[in-house]
PDB file with SEQRES, HELIX, SHEET and CRYST1 records, atoms N, CA, C and O in Angstrom:
SEQRES   1 A   86  MET GLY GLY PRO GLY GLY PHE LEU CYS GLY HIS VAL ALA          
SEQRES   2 A   86  PRO VAL LEU VAL ALA ALA GLY SER ARG ARG GLY ASP HIS          
SEQRES   3 A   86  THR TYR ALA SER HIS ALA ALA TRP THR GLY ALA LEU LEU          
SEQRES   4 A   86  PHE ASP ASP LEU GLY LEU ASP GLY LEU THR LEU VAL CYS          
SEQRES   5 A   86  GLN ASP ARG GLY GLY LEU ILE GLY LEU ARG LEU VAL ALA          
SEQRES   6 A   86  SER HIS PRO GLU ARG SER TRP ARG VAL ALA ALA ALA ASP          
SEQRES   7 A   86  THR GLY LEU ARG GLY THR SER ARG                              
HELIX    1 AA1 PRO A    4  GLY A    6  5                                   3    
HELIX    2 AA2 TYR A   28  GLY A   36  1                                   9    
HELIX    3 AA3 ALA A   37  ASP A   42  3                                   6    
HELIX    4 AA4 ARG A   55  SER A   66  1                                  12    
HELIX    5 AA5 PRO A   68  ARG A   70  5                                   3    
SHEET    1 AA1 2 THR A  49  GLN A  53  0                                        
SHEET    2 AA1 2 ARG A  73  ALA A  77  1                                        
CRYST1    1.000    1.000    1.000  90.00  90.00  90.00 P 1           1          
ATOM      1  N   MET A   1       0.819  -1.193   0.017  1.00  0.00           N  
ATOM      2  CA  MET A   1       0.036  -0.036   0.036  1.00  0.00           C  
ATOM      3  C   MET A   1       0.810   1.240   0.014  1.00  0.00           C  
ATOM      4  O   MET A   1       1.817   1.287   0.721  1.00  0.00           O  
ATOM      5  N   GLY A   2       0.498   2.222  -0.659  1.00  0.00           N  
ATOM      6  CA  GLY A   2       1.273   3.531  -0.652  1.00  0.00           C  
ATOM      7  C   GLY A   2       1.078   4.338   0.614  1.00  0.00           C  
ATOM      8  O   GLY A   2       0.029   4.294   1.258  1.00  0.00           O  
ATOM      9  N   GLY A   3       2.067   5.035   0.931  1.00  0.00           N  
ATOM     10  CA  GLY A   3       2.035   5.894   2.141  1.00  0.00           C  
ATOM     11  C   GLY A   3       2.224   7.364   1.702  1.00  0.00           C  
ATOM     12  O   GLY A   3       2.207   7.682   0.513  1.00  0.00           O  
ATOM     13  N   PRO A   4       2.400   8.224   2.681  1.00  0.00           N  
ATOM     14  CA  PRO A   4       2.690   9.638   2.388  1.00  0.00           C  
ATOM     15  C   PRO A   4       3.939   9.805   1.424  1.00  0.00           C  
ATOM     16  O   PRO A   4       4.971   9.155   1.589  1.00  0.00           O  
ATOM     17  N   GLY A   5       3.764  10.719   0.413  1.00  0.00           N  
ATOM     18  CA  GLY A   5       4.885  10.887  -0.483  1.00  0.00           C  
ATOM     19  C   GLY A   5       5.193   9.794  -1.364  1.00  0.00           C  
ATOM     20  O   GLY A   5       6.227   9.831  -2.031  1.00  0.00           O  
ATOM     21  N   GLY A   6       4.332   8.744  -1.437  1.00  0.00           N  
ATOM     22  CA  GLY A   6       4.523   7.655  -2.338  1.00  0.00           C  
ATOM     23  C   GLY A   6       5.419   6.596  -1.723  1.00  0.00           C  
ATOM     24  O   GLY A   6       5.755   5.637  -2.418  1.00  0.00           O  
ATOM     25  N   PHE A   7       5.819   6.702  -0.496  1.00  0.00           N  
ATOM     26  CA  PHE A   7       6.625   5.693   0.063  1.00  0.00           C  
ATOM     27  C   PHE A   7       5.903   4.425   0.354  1.00  0.00           C  
ATOM     28  O   PHE A   7       4.700   4.476   0.615  1.00  0.00           O  
ATOM     29  N   LEU A   8       6.547   3.279   0.330  1.00  0.00           N  
ATOM     30  CA  LEU A   8       5.800   1.948   0.507  1.00  0.00           C  
ATOM     31  C   LEU A   8       5.753   1.830   2.027  1.00  0.00           C  
ATOM     32  O   LEU A   8       6.757   1.940   2.732  1.00  0.00           O  
ATOM     33  N   CYS A   9       4.526   1.599   2.485  1.00  0.00           N  
ATOM     34  CA  CYS A   9       4.418   1.326   4.008  1.00  0.00           C  
ATOM     35  C   CYS A   9       3.916  -0.062   4.135  1.00  0.00           C  
ATOM     36  O   CYS A   9       3.215  -0.561   3.255  1.00  0.00           O  
ATOM     37  N   GLY A  10       4.276  -0.727   5.265  1.00  0.00           N  
ATOM     38  CA  GLY A  10       3.806  -2.144   5.585  1.00  0.00           C  
ATOM     39  C   GLY A  10       4.028  -2.308   7.024  1.00  0.00           C  
ATOM     40  O   GLY A  10       4.815  -1.618   7.673  1.00  0.00           O  
ATOM     41  N   HIS A  11       3.285  -3.269   7.504  1.00  0.00           N  
ATOM     42  CA  HIS A  11       3.306  -3.541   8.910  1.00  0.00           C  
ATOM     43  C   HIS A  11       3.505  -5.189   9.083  1.00  0.00           C  
ATOM     44  O   HIS A  11       2.920  -6.008   8.374  1.00  0.00           O  
ATOM     45  N   VAL A  12       4.304  -5.478  10.002  1.00  0.00           N  
ATOM     46  CA  VAL A  12       4.576  -6.847  10.364  1.00  0.00           C  
ATOM     47  C   VAL A  12       4.332  -6.952  11.935  1.00  0.00           C  
ATOM     48  O   VAL A  12       4.935  -6.219  12.718  1.00  0.00           O  
ATOM     49  N   ALA A  13       3.450  -7.868  12.327  1.00  0.00           N  
ATOM     50  CA  ALA A  13       3.224  -7.928  13.771  1.00  0.00           C  
ATOM     51  C   ALA A  13       3.301  -9.357  14.217  1.00  0.00           C  
ATOM     52  O   ALA A  13       2.283 -10.027  14.390  1.00  0.00           O  
ATOM     53  N   PRO A  14       4.683  -9.887  14.429  1.00  0.00           N  
ATOM     54  CA  PRO A  14       4.800 -11.247  14.793  1.00  0.00           C  
ATOM     55  C   PRO A  14       4.328 -11.411  16.276  1.00  0.00           C  
ATOM     56  O   PRO A  14       4.445 -10.566  17.163  1.00  0.00           O  
ATOM     57  N   VAL A  15       3.772 -12.658  16.379  1.00  0.00           N  
ATOM     58  CA  VAL A  15       3.278 -13.095  17.648  1.00  0.00           C  
ATOM     59  C   VAL A  15       4.341 -14.019  18.262  1.00  0.00           C  
ATOM     60  O   VAL A  15       4.879 -14.873  17.558  1.00  0.00           O  
ATOM     61  N   LEU A  16       4.661 -13.866  19.577  1.00  0.00           N  
ATOM     62  CA  LEU A  16       5.632 -14.776  20.121  1.00  0.00           C  
ATOM     63  C   LEU A  16       5.132 -16.091  20.361  1.00  0.00           C  
ATOM     64  O   LEU A  16       4.099 -16.289  21.001  1.00  0.00           O  
ATOM     65  N   VAL A  17       5.913 -17.096  19.809  1.00  0.00           N  
ATOM     66  CA  VAL A  17       5.435 -18.511  19.859  1.00  0.00           C  
ATOM     67  C   VAL A  17       5.340 -18.964  21.323  1.00  0.00           C  
ATOM     68  O   VAL A  17       6.276 -18.889  22.118  1.00  0.00           O  
ATOM     69  N   ALA A  18       4.061 -19.461  21.612  1.00  0.00           N  
ATOM     70  CA  ALA A  18       3.844 -19.980  22.969  1.00  0.00           C  
ATOM     71  C   ALA A  18       4.342 -19.139  24.103  1.00  0.00           C  
ATOM     72  O   ALA A  18       4.834 -19.658  25.105  1.00  0.00           O  
ATOM     73  N   ALA A  19       4.221 -17.859  23.956  1.00  0.00           N  
ATOM     74  CA  ALA A  19       4.796 -17.032  25.027  1.00  0.00           C  
ATOM     75  C   ALA A  19       4.158 -17.448  26.397  1.00  0.00           C  
ATOM     76  O   ALA A  19       2.951 -17.673  26.478  1.00  0.00           O  
ATOM     77  N   GLY A  20       4.911 -17.534  27.358  1.00  0.00           N  
ATOM     78  CA  GLY A  20       4.500 -17.881  28.662  1.00  0.00           C  
ATOM     79  C   GLY A  20       4.391 -19.481  28.833  1.00  0.00           C  
ATOM     80  O   GLY A  20       3.965 -19.964  29.882  1.00  0.00           O  
ATOM     81  N   SER A  21       4.772 -20.219  27.821  1.00  0.00           N  
ATOM     82  CA  SER A  21       4.685 -21.717  28.001  1.00  0.00           C  
ATOM     83  C   SER A  21       6.041 -22.129  28.600  1.00  0.00           C  
ATOM     84  O   SER A  21       7.094 -21.541  28.355  1.00  0.00           O  
ATOM     85  N   ARG A  22       5.920 -23.148  29.371  1.00  0.00           N  
ATOM     86  CA  ARG A  22       7.093 -23.847  30.137  1.00  0.00           C  
ATOM     87  C   ARG A  22       7.696 -25.022  29.244  1.00  0.00           C  
ATOM     88  O   ARG A  22       8.731 -25.618  29.541  1.00  0.00           O  
ATOM     89  N   ARG A  23       6.938 -25.277  28.132  1.00  0.00           N  
ATOM     90  CA  ARG A  23       7.372 -26.440  27.290  1.00  0.00           C  
ATOM     91  C   ARG A  23       8.133 -25.845  26.073  1.00  0.00           C  
ATOM     92  O   ARG A  23       7.829 -24.780  25.536  1.00  0.00           O  
ATOM     93  N   GLY A  24       9.165 -26.662  25.697  1.00  0.00           N  
ATOM     94  CA  GLY A  24       9.855 -26.242  24.533  1.00  0.00           C  
ATOM     95  C   GLY A  24      10.995 -25.062  24.781  1.00  0.00           C  
ATOM     96  O   GLY A  24      11.274 -24.620  25.895  1.00  0.00           O  
ATOM     97  N   ASP A  25      11.529 -24.686  23.685  1.00  0.00           N  
ATOM     98  CA  ASP A  25      12.627 -23.686  23.724  1.00  0.00           C  
ATOM     99  C   ASP A  25      12.017 -22.303  23.541  1.00  0.00           C  
ATOM    100  O   ASP A  25      11.902 -21.799  22.424  1.00  0.00           O  
ATOM    101  N   HIS A  26      11.611 -21.675  24.710  1.00  0.00           N  
ATOM    102  CA  HIS A  26      11.023 -20.357  24.597  1.00  0.00           C  
ATOM    103  C   HIS A  26      11.825 -19.267  25.429  1.00  0.00           C  
ATOM    104  O   HIS A  26      11.314 -18.500  26.245  1.00  0.00           O  
ATOM    105  N   THR A  27      13.102 -19.324  25.101  1.00  0.00           N  
ATOM    106  CA  THR A  27      14.055 -18.301  25.765  1.00  0.00           C  
ATOM    107  C   THR A  27      13.988 -16.994  24.959  1.00  0.00           C  
ATOM    108  O   THR A  27      13.422 -16.939  23.867  1.00  0.00           O  
ATOM    109  N   TYR A  28      14.566 -15.987  25.517  1.00  0.00           N  
ATOM    110  CA  TYR A  28      14.739 -14.789  24.837  1.00  0.00           C  
ATOM    111  C   TYR A  28      15.523 -14.929  23.519  1.00  0.00           C  
ATOM    112  O   TYR A  28      15.206 -14.385  22.462  1.00  0.00           O  
ATOM    113  N   ALA A  29      16.643 -15.768  23.729  1.00  0.00           N  
ATOM    114  CA  ALA A  29      17.527 -16.003  22.539  1.00  0.00           C  
ATOM    115  C   ALA A  29      16.772 -16.724  21.374  1.00  0.00           C  
ATOM    116  O   ALA A  29      16.937 -16.352  20.212  1.00  0.00           O  
ATOM    117  N   SER A  30      15.977 -17.715  21.686  1.00  0.00           N  
ATOM    118  CA  SER A  30      15.192 -18.396  20.610  1.00  0.00           C  
ATOM    119  C   SER A  30      14.200 -17.449  19.987  1.00  0.00           C  
ATOM    120  O   SER A  30      14.082 -17.379  18.763  1.00  0.00           O  
ATOM    121  N   HIS A  31      13.476 -16.710  20.832  1.00  0.00           N  
ATOM    122  CA  HIS A  31      12.496 -15.720  20.228  1.00  0.00           C  
ATOM    123  C   HIS A  31      13.235 -14.630  19.328  1.00  0.00           C  
ATOM    124  O   HIS A  31      12.782 -14.267  18.243  1.00  0.00           O  
ATOM    125  N   ALA A  32      14.306 -14.189  19.831  1.00  0.00           N  
ATOM    126  CA  ALA A  32      14.997 -13.178  19.034  1.00  0.00           C  
ATOM    127  C   ALA A  32      15.510 -13.768  17.645  1.00  0.00           C  
ATOM    128  O   ALA A  32      15.494 -13.130  16.593  1.00  0.00           O  
ATOM    129  N   ALA A  33      15.980 -15.114  17.792  1.00  0.00           N  
ATOM    130  CA  ALA A  33      16.369 -15.775  16.542  1.00  0.00           C  
ATOM    131  C   ALA A  33      15.254 -16.028  15.600  1.00  0.00           C  
ATOM    132  O   ALA A  33      15.490 -15.856  14.404  1.00  0.00           O  
ATOM    133  N   TRP A  34      14.100 -16.402  15.960  1.00  0.00           N  
ATOM    134  CA  TRP A  34      12.889 -16.607  15.139  1.00  0.00           C  
ATOM    135  C   TRP A  34      12.361 -15.347  14.586  1.00  0.00           C  
ATOM    136  O   TRP A  34      11.992 -15.277  13.413  1.00  0.00           O  
ATOM    137  N   THR A  35      12.312 -14.299  15.441  1.00  0.00           N  
ATOM    138  CA  THR A  35      11.882 -13.030  14.897  1.00  0.00           C  
ATOM    139  C   THR A  35      12.859 -12.438  13.889  1.00  0.00           C  
ATOM    140  O   THR A  35      12.492 -11.823  12.888  1.00  0.00           O  
ATOM    141  N   GLY A  36      14.104 -12.661  14.214  1.00  0.00           N  
ATOM    142  CA  GLY A  36      15.105 -12.104  13.147  1.00  0.00           C  
ATOM    143  C   GLY A  36      15.030 -12.956  11.907  1.00  0.00           C  
ATOM    144  O   GLY A  36      15.212 -12.395  10.827  1.00  0.00           O  
ATOM    145  N   ALA A  37      14.779 -14.266  11.941  1.00  0.00           N  
ATOM    146  CA  ALA A  37      14.747 -14.942  10.764  1.00  0.00           C  
ATOM    147  C   ALA A  37      13.572 -14.554   9.932  1.00  0.00           C  
ATOM    148  O   ALA A  37      13.642 -14.576   8.703  1.00  0.00           O  
ATOM    149  N   LEU A  38      12.460 -14.189  10.592  1.00  0.00           N  
ATOM    150  CA  LEU A  38      11.233 -13.723   9.894  1.00  0.00           C  
ATOM    151  C   LEU A  38      11.511 -12.436   9.246  1.00  0.00           C  
ATOM    152  O   LEU A  38      11.315 -12.303   8.038  1.00  0.00           O  
ATOM    153  N   LEU A  39      11.962 -11.471   9.987  1.00  0.00           N  
ATOM    154  CA  LEU A  39      12.141 -10.135   9.417  1.00  0.00           C  
ATOM    155  C   LEU A  39      13.234 -10.041   8.377  1.00  0.00           C  
ATOM    156  O   LEU A  39      13.069  -9.316   7.396  1.00  0.00           O  
ATOM    157  N   PHE A  40      14.356 -10.748   8.546  1.00  0.00           N  
ATOM    158  CA  PHE A  40      15.519 -10.599   7.727  1.00  0.00           C  
ATOM    159  C   PHE A  40      15.644 -11.668   6.548  1.00  0.00           C  
ATOM    160  O   PHE A  40      15.822 -11.363   5.369  1.00  0.00           O  
ATOM    161  N   ASP A  41      15.529 -12.898   7.015  1.00  0.00           N  
ATOM    162  CA  ASP A  41      15.660 -14.024   6.057  1.00  0.00           C  
ATOM    163  C   ASP A  41      14.437 -14.126   5.185  1.00  0.00           C  
ATOM    164  O   ASP A  41      14.475 -14.045   3.957  1.00  0.00           O  
ATOM    165  N   ASP A  42      13.402 -14.300   5.870  1.00  0.00           N  
ATOM    166  CA  ASP A  42      12.057 -14.640   5.130  1.00  0.00           C  
ATOM    167  C   ASP A  42      11.525 -13.363   4.421  1.00  0.00           C  
ATOM    168  O   ASP A  42      11.167 -13.432   3.245  1.00  0.00           O  
ATOM    169  N   LEU A  43      11.471 -12.254   5.084  1.00  0.00           N  
ATOM    170  CA  LEU A  43      10.861 -11.004   4.420  1.00  0.00           C  
ATOM    171  C   LEU A  43      11.839 -10.048   3.848  1.00  0.00           C  
ATOM    172  O   LEU A  43      11.485  -9.179   3.051  1.00  0.00           O  
ATOM    173  N   GLY A  44      13.196 -10.211   4.283  1.00  0.00           N  
ATOM    174  CA  GLY A  44      14.215  -9.390   3.665  1.00  0.00           C  
ATOM    175  C   GLY A  44      14.099  -7.818   3.938  1.00  0.00           C  
ATOM    176  O   GLY A  44      14.493  -6.984   3.123  1.00  0.00           O  
ATOM    177  N   LEU A  45      13.498  -7.489   5.214  1.00  0.00           N  
ATOM    178  CA  LEU A  45      13.239  -6.134   5.429  1.00  0.00           C  
ATOM    179  C   LEU A  45      14.604  -5.390   5.961  1.00  0.00           C  
ATOM    180  O   LEU A  45      15.505  -5.979   6.558  1.00  0.00           O  
ATOM    181  N   ASP A  46      14.598  -4.095   5.662  1.00  0.00           N  
ATOM    182  CA  ASP A  46      15.586  -3.261   6.036  1.00  0.00           C  
ATOM    183  C   ASP A  46      14.984  -1.867   6.262  1.00  0.00           C  
ATOM    184  O   ASP A  46      13.875  -1.622   5.789  1.00  0.00           O  
ATOM    185  N   GLY A  47      15.646  -0.960   6.947  1.00  0.00           N  
ATOM    186  CA  GLY A  47      15.222   0.435   7.185  1.00  0.00           C  
ATOM    187  C   GLY A  47      13.914   0.365   8.021  1.00  0.00           C  
ATOM    188  O   GLY A  47      12.898   0.971   7.681  1.00  0.00           O  
ATOM    189  N   LEU A  48      13.992  -0.379   9.091  1.00  0.00           N  
ATOM    190  CA  LEU A  48      12.892  -0.708   9.881  1.00  0.00           C  
ATOM    191  C   LEU A  48      12.541   0.304  11.031  1.00  0.00           C  
ATOM    192  O   LEU A  48      13.439   0.860  11.664  1.00  0.00           O  
ATOM    193  N   THR A  49      11.285   0.515  11.269  1.00  0.00           N  
ATOM    194  CA  THR A  49      10.832   1.186  12.486  1.00  0.00           C  
ATOM    195  C   THR A  49      10.240   0.032  13.340  1.00  0.00           C  
ATOM    196  O   THR A  49       9.322  -0.693  12.957  1.00  0.00           O  
ATOM    197  N   LEU A  50      10.891  -0.061  14.583  1.00  0.00           N  
ATOM    198  CA  LEU A  50      10.423  -1.122  15.457  1.00  0.00           C  
ATOM    199  C   LEU A  50       9.586  -0.487  16.535  1.00  0.00           C  
ATOM    200  O   LEU A  50      10.053   0.437  17.201  1.00  0.00           O  
ATOM    201  N   VAL A  51       8.374  -0.941  16.734  1.00  0.00           N  
ATOM    202  CA  VAL A  51       7.615  -0.575  17.949  1.00  0.00           C  
ATOM    203  C   VAL A  51       7.296  -1.752  18.795  1.00  0.00           C  
ATOM    204  O   VAL A  51       6.484  -2.590  18.404  1.00  0.00           O  
ATOM    205  N   CYS A  52       7.908  -1.852  19.951  1.00  0.00           N  
ATOM    206  CA  CYS A  52       7.717  -3.132  20.716  1.00  0.00           C  
ATOM    207  C   CYS A  52       7.462  -2.712  22.152  1.00  0.00           C  
ATOM    208  O   CYS A  52       7.861  -1.640  22.607  1.00  0.00           O  
ATOM    209  N   GLN A  53       6.761  -3.631  22.854  1.00  0.00           N  
ATOM    210  CA  GLN A  53       6.388  -3.527  24.251  1.00  0.00           C  
ATOM    211  C   GLN A  53       6.463  -4.775  25.053  1.00  0.00           C  
ATOM    212  O   GLN A  53       6.514  -5.869  24.492  1.00  0.00           O  
ATOM    213  N   ASP A  54       6.472  -4.655  26.304  1.00  0.00           N  
ATOM    214  CA  ASP A  54       6.493  -5.770  27.189  1.00  0.00           C  
ATOM    215  C   ASP A  54       7.571  -6.704  26.892  1.00  0.00           C  
ATOM    216  O   ASP A  54       8.687  -6.245  26.649  1.00  0.00           O  
ATOM    217  N   ARG A  55       7.366  -7.970  26.884  1.00  0.00           N  
ATOM    218  CA  ARG A  55       8.451  -9.033  26.505  1.00  0.00           C  
ATOM    219  C   ARG A  55       9.040  -8.855  25.109  1.00  0.00           C  
ATOM    220  O   ARG A  55      10.195  -9.204  24.863  1.00  0.00           O  
ATOM    221  N   GLY A  56       8.244  -8.315  24.207  1.00  0.00           N  
ATOM    222  CA  GLY A  56       8.612  -8.111  22.800  1.00  0.00           C  
ATOM    223  C   GLY A  56       9.668  -6.996  22.671  1.00  0.00           C  
ATOM    224  O   GLY A  56      10.410  -6.940  21.690  1.00  0.00           O  
ATOM    225  N   GLY A  57       9.719  -6.101  23.692  1.00  0.00           N  
ATOM    226  CA  GLY A  57      10.556  -5.007  23.819  1.00  0.00           C  
ATOM    227  C   GLY A  57      11.964  -5.497  23.947  1.00  0.00           C  
ATOM    228  O   GLY A  57      12.850  -5.018  23.239  1.00  0.00           O  
ATOM    229  N   LEU A  58      12.201  -6.442  24.830  1.00  0.00           N  
ATOM    230  CA  LEU A  58      13.525  -7.017  24.974  1.00  0.00           C  
ATOM    231  C   LEU A  58      14.082  -7.839  23.849  1.00  0.00           C  
ATOM    232  O   LEU A  58      15.281  -7.912  23.579  1.00  0.00           O  
ATOM    233  N   ILE A  59      13.079  -8.471  23.198  1.00  0.00           N  
ATOM    234  CA  ILE A  59      13.484  -9.244  22.072  1.00  0.00           C  
ATOM    235  C   ILE A  59      13.765  -8.226  20.838  1.00  0.00           C  
ATOM    236  O   ILE A  59      14.709  -8.414  20.069  1.00  0.00           O  
ATOM    237  N   GLY A  60      13.041  -7.344  20.737  1.00  0.00           N  
ATOM    238  CA  GLY A  60      13.318  -6.308  19.611  1.00  0.00           C  
ATOM    239  C   GLY A  60      14.633  -5.560  19.833  1.00  0.00           C  
ATOM    240  O   GLY A  60      15.424  -5.409  18.902  1.00  0.00           O  
ATOM    241  N   LEU A  61      14.881  -5.076  21.103  1.00  0.00           N  
ATOM    242  CA  LEU A  61      16.054  -4.457  21.455  1.00  0.00           C  
ATOM    243  C   LEU A  61      17.313  -5.327  21.183  1.00  0.00           C  
ATOM    244  O   LEU A  61      18.379  -4.820  20.832  1.00  0.00           O  
ATOM    245  N   ARG A  62      17.141  -6.643  21.360  1.00  0.00           N  
ATOM    246  CA  ARG A  62      18.193  -7.497  21.147  1.00  0.00           C  
ATOM    247  C   ARG A  62      18.521  -7.657  19.654  1.00  0.00           C  
ATOM    248  O   ARG A  62      19.680  -7.820  19.271  1.00  0.00           O  
ATOM    249  N   LEU A  63      17.492  -7.608  18.842  1.00  0.00           N  
ATOM    250  CA  LEU A  63      17.657  -7.573  17.375  1.00  0.00           C  
ATOM    251  C   LEU A  63      18.358  -6.202  16.926  1.00  0.00           C  
ATOM    252  O   LEU A  63      19.201  -6.195  16.029  1.00  0.00           O  
ATOM    253  N   VAL A  64      17.981  -5.109  17.565  1.00  0.00           N  
ATOM    254  CA  VAL A  64      18.616  -3.850  17.201  1.00  0.00           C  
ATOM    255  C   VAL A  64      20.053  -3.930  17.456  1.00  0.00           C  
ATOM    256  O   VAL A  64      20.840  -3.577  16.578  1.00  0.00           O  
ATOM    257  N   ALA A  65      20.490  -4.398  18.673  1.00  0.00           N  
ATOM    258  CA  ALA A  65      21.806  -4.537  19.129  1.00  0.00           C  
ATOM    259  C   ALA A  65      22.692  -5.456  18.171  1.00  0.00           C  
ATOM    260  O   ALA A  65      23.853  -5.183  17.868  1.00  0.00           O  
ATOM    261  N   SER A  66      22.007  -6.559  17.743  1.00  0.00           N  
ATOM    262  CA  SER A  66      22.715  -7.517  16.937  1.00  0.00           C  
ATOM    263  C   SER A  66      22.779  -7.243  15.446  1.00  0.00           C  
ATOM    264  O   SER A  66      23.569  -7.810  14.691  1.00  0.00           O  
ATOM    265  N   HIS A  67      21.879  -6.321  15.073  1.00  0.00           N  
ATOM    266  CA  HIS A  67      21.823  -6.029  13.531  1.00  0.00           C  
ATOM    267  C   HIS A  67      21.785  -4.499  13.368  1.00  0.00           C  
ATOM    268  O   HIS A  67      20.791  -3.994  12.846  1.00  0.00           O  
ATOM    269  N   PRO A  68      22.858  -3.693  13.804  1.00  0.00           N  
ATOM    270  CA  PRO A  68      22.798  -2.180  13.721  1.00  0.00           C  
ATOM    271  C   PRO A  68      22.734  -1.727  12.289  1.00  0.00           C  
ATOM    272  O   PRO A  68      22.295  -0.606  12.031  1.00  0.00           O  
ATOM    273  N   GLU A  69      23.174  -2.587  11.294  1.00  0.00           N  
ATOM    274  CA  GLU A  69      23.161  -2.114   9.955  1.00  0.00           C  
ATOM    275  C   GLU A  69      21.804  -1.988   9.325  1.00  0.00           C  
ATOM    276  O   GLU A  69      21.720  -1.549   8.178  1.00  0.00           O  
ATOM    277  N   ARG A  70      20.704  -2.356  10.020  1.00  0.00           N  
ATOM    278  CA  ARG A  70      19.441  -2.435   9.484  1.00  0.00           C  
ATOM    279  C   ARG A  70      18.720  -0.976   9.584  1.00  0.00           C  
ATOM    280  O   ARG A  70      17.512  -0.903   9.363  1.00  0.00           O  
ATOM    281  N   SER A  71      19.378   0.034   9.876  1.00  0.00           N  
ATOM    282  CA  SER A  71      18.872   1.442   9.992  1.00  0.00           C  
ATOM    283  C   SER A  71      17.569   1.562  10.797  1.00  0.00           C  
ATOM    284  O   SER A  71      16.512   1.946  10.294  1.00  0.00           O  
ATOM    285  N   TRP A  72      17.722   1.200  12.110  1.00  0.00           N  
ATOM    286  CA  TRP A  72      16.532   1.158  12.937  1.00  0.00           C  
ATOM    287  C   TRP A  72      16.125   2.546  13.435  1.00  0.00           C  
ATOM    288  O   TRP A  72      16.913   3.469  13.641  1.00  0.00           O  
ATOM    289  N   ARG A  73      14.805   2.583  13.604  1.00  0.00           N  
ATOM    290  CA  ARG A  73      14.080   3.587  14.422  1.00  0.00           C  
ATOM    291  C   ARG A  73      13.416   2.853  15.431  1.00  0.00           C  
ATOM    292  O   ARG A  73      12.698   1.929  15.048  1.00  0.00           O  
ATOM    293  N   VAL A  74      13.517   3.099  16.760  1.00  0.00           N  
ATOM    294  CA  VAL A  74      12.975   2.319  17.775  1.00  0.00           C  
ATOM    295  C   VAL A  74      12.007   3.062  18.658  1.00  0.00           C  
ATOM    296  O   VAL A  74      12.298   4.197  19.035  1.00  0.00           O  
ATOM    297  N   ALA A  75      10.890   2.499  19.007  1.00  0.00           N  
ATOM    298  CA  ALA A  75      10.009   2.979  20.155  1.00  0.00           C  
ATOM    299  C   ALA A  75       9.723   1.731  20.968  1.00  0.00           C  
ATOM    300  O   ALA A  75       9.078   0.783  20.519  1.00  0.00           O  
ATOM    301  N   ALA A  76      10.297   1.790  22.332  1.00  0.00           N  
ATOM    302  CA  ALA A  76       9.984   0.672  23.102  1.00  0.00           C  
ATOM    303  C   ALA A  76       9.223   1.154  24.321  1.00  0.00           C  
ATOM    304  O   ALA A  76       9.620   2.168  24.895  1.00  0.00           O  
ATOM    305  N   ALA A  77       8.125   0.478  24.770  1.00  0.00           N  
ATOM    306  CA  ALA A  77       7.351   0.880  25.821  1.00  0.00           C  
ATOM    307  C   ALA A  77       7.037  -0.256  26.714  1.00  0.00           C  
ATOM    308  O   ALA A  77       6.869  -1.386  26.257  1.00  0.00           O  
ATOM    309  N   ASP A  78       6.955   0.013  27.975  1.00  0.00           N  
ATOM    310  CA  ASP A  78       6.546  -0.964  29.027  1.00  0.00           C  
ATOM    311  C   ASP A  78       7.451  -2.117  28.901  1.00  0.00           C  
ATOM    312  O   ASP A  78       6.963  -3.243  28.808  1.00  0.00           O  
ATOM    313  N   THR A  79       8.682  -1.946  28.888  1.00  0.00           N  
ATOM    314  CA  THR A  79       9.654  -3.060  28.750  1.00  0.00           C  
ATOM    315  C   THR A  79      10.891  -2.835  29.686  1.00  0.00           C  
ATOM    316  O   THR A  79      11.265  -1.703  29.991  1.00  0.00           O  
ATOM    317  N   GLY A  80      11.475  -3.929  30.106  1.00  0.00           N  
ATOM    318  CA  GLY A  80      12.668  -3.830  31.021  1.00  0.00           C  
ATOM    319  C   GLY A  80      13.013  -5.142  31.554  1.00  0.00           C  
ATOM    320  O   GLY A  80      12.245  -6.098  31.451  1.00  0.00           O  
ATOM    321  N   LEU A  81      14.165  -5.208  32.127  1.00  0.00           N  
ATOM    322  CA  LEU A  81      14.700  -6.414  32.780  1.00  0.00           C  
ATOM    323  C   LEU A  81      14.178  -6.275  34.248  1.00  0.00           C  
ATOM    324  O   LEU A  81      14.150  -5.189  34.827  1.00  0.00           O  
ATOM    325  N   ARG A  82      13.783  -7.409  34.786  1.00  0.00           N  
ATOM    326  CA  ARG A  82      13.414  -7.382  36.257  1.00  0.00           C  
ATOM    327  C   ARG A  82      14.649  -7.517  37.081  1.00  0.00           C  
ATOM    328  O   ARG A  82      15.407  -8.460  36.853  1.00  0.00           O  
ATOM    329  N   GLY A  83      14.916  -6.654  38.021  1.00  0.00           N  
ATOM    330  CA  GLY A  83      16.046  -6.819  38.882  1.00  0.00           C  
ATOM    331  C   GLY A  83      15.896  -7.872  39.939  1.00  0.00           C  
ATOM    332  O   GLY A  83      14.773  -8.314  40.182  1.00  0.00           O  
ATOM    333  N   THR A  84      16.935  -8.296  40.572  1.00  0.00           N  
ATOM    334  CA  THR A  84      16.735  -9.143  41.618  1.00  0.00           C  
ATOM    335  C   THR A  84      16.909  -8.352  42.938  1.00  0.00           C  
ATOM    336  O   THR A  84      17.685  -7.402  43.041  1.00  0.00           O  
ATOM    337  N   SER A  85      16.139  -8.811  43.921  1.00  0.00           N  
ATOM    338  CA  SER A  85      16.158  -8.065  45.135  1.00  0.00           C  
ATOM    339  C   SER A  85      17.201  -8.874  46.050  1.00  0.00           C  
ATOM    340  O   SER A  85      17.310 -10.099  45.999  1.00  0.00           O  
ATOM    341  N   ARG A  86      17.942  -8.056  46.878  1.00  0.00           N  
ATOM    342  CA  ARG A  86      18.907  -8.636  47.683  1.00  0.00           C  
ATOM    343  C   ARG A  86      18.558  -8.375  49.093  1.00  0.00           C  
ATOM    344  O   ARG A  86      19.279  -8.799  49.996  1.00  0.00           O  
TER     345      ARG A  86                                                      
END                                                                             
């Protein structure tokens, strides 16, 4: 679909596989790998604007850190690492 000024606009909203499940490989690393494979290998996307939140925020920020050449614009909301209390 066309966007402002004739730029091509599109949206991809991946759903985390079995988020919250205790079965299978559902680590941050595996979710980042699956999401990266979708965005880069399968869809070949570049020049991305990433909007992420909650658990997806950490996964998205991991992708940003590992693929800085993808020209990222990032909005991360309601996300962060839980600290440990001592």
